[in-house]
C-alpha positions, 0 to 999 in steps of 0.5 A, spaced: 627 330 113 624 334 119 623 341 119 629 345 122 628 350 128 630 357 126 633 361 132 635 368 133 640 370 138 640 376 142 645 378 146 650 384 147 656 380 148 659 377 141 662 371 145 656 369 148 652 369 142 658 365 139 658 360 144 650 359 143 651 359 136 656 353 136 652 350 142 646 350 137 650 348 131 652 341 135 644 339 135 641 337 128 635 340 126 637 347 129 639 353 125 641 360 127 638 365 122 640 371 125 644 375 131 642 381 134 647 385 139 641 389 142 633 389 143 632 393 137 636 389 132 632 383 135 625 386 134 628 388 127 630 380 126 624 377 129 620 381 124 624 380 118 626 372 119 620 370 123 624 365 127 621 359 131 625 361 137 628 368 140 633 367 145 633 373 148 638 376 154 635 380 159 640 385 160 642 389 154 644 396 153 639 400 149 633 396 150 633 390 154 629 383 154 623 385 157 622 391 153 624 387 147 618 382 149 613 387 150 614 391 144 614 385 140 607 383 143 604 389 143 606 390 135 606 384 132 601 380 136 601 372 134 607 373 129 611 373 135 616 368 136 617 363 142 621 367 146 626 364 151 629 369 156 635 368 159 640 372 164 646 371 168 642 372 174 635 372 175 630 374 181 623 371 182 620 378 179 624 377 172 620 370 172 613 373 173 615 379 168 617 375 163 611 370 163 606 376 164 610 379 157 609 373 153 616 369 154 615 361 153 621 360 157 626 363 162 633 360 164 640 362 167 645 363 162 650 358 166 645 352 165 644 353 158 649 348 156 646 342 159 639 344 158 638 349 152 636 343 147 631 341 152 628 348 153 627 349 146 624 342 145 619 344 151 617 351 148 616 348 141 612 343 144 607 348 147 610 348 154 614 353 158 621 352 161 622 355 168 629 355 170 632 349 173 625 346 174 624 345 167 618 344 163 611 345 165 604 346 162 600 353 161 596 352 167 602 352 172 606 357 168 600 362 168 599 361 176 606 363 176 605 369 172 600 371 177 604 372 184 599 372 190 
C-alpha cells in the first residue's frame, strides 16, 4: 500500500474548496486533511497537520496566498509543505513572486481540473509546476524567479 499524499486546501470560497476536495477524492492516494478559508487558518492548519501539499489561493481576504507563503517560510523553514499557489488570473509577476517566496507550483484555477493530479505528482517528485507549461526542474524554476 502506498502512502497517501496529505493535502490542505486554502480558499475563501467554500464552493471552490468543495470542488477541489471532490476532484482530489476521485484520485487514489490523495487525502484532504484540512480546509482553510483564509491565509491565517492555512498557516495554523499547515503547522498542525503537516500536509505534504498546501493548495493555496493567491487572493483571499485577511491574508492572501503570497503573504501566507512568506510567513510559513520565515517562521517554519524546512517544515513548510510543498505549496501550489493558484488564482483565477495570474500576471507574470505572480509567478516570480510565488517562486521567490518558495512555492513549488503556480497554476490557473480553470486549468486545475485537467492538470491538478499532474501538478501534485510533479511537485511531490521535487519538480516545479508552472501554469500551462507544466513541470520543470529546479534550475529552470530558479531562472524564472530571477527576472532580468
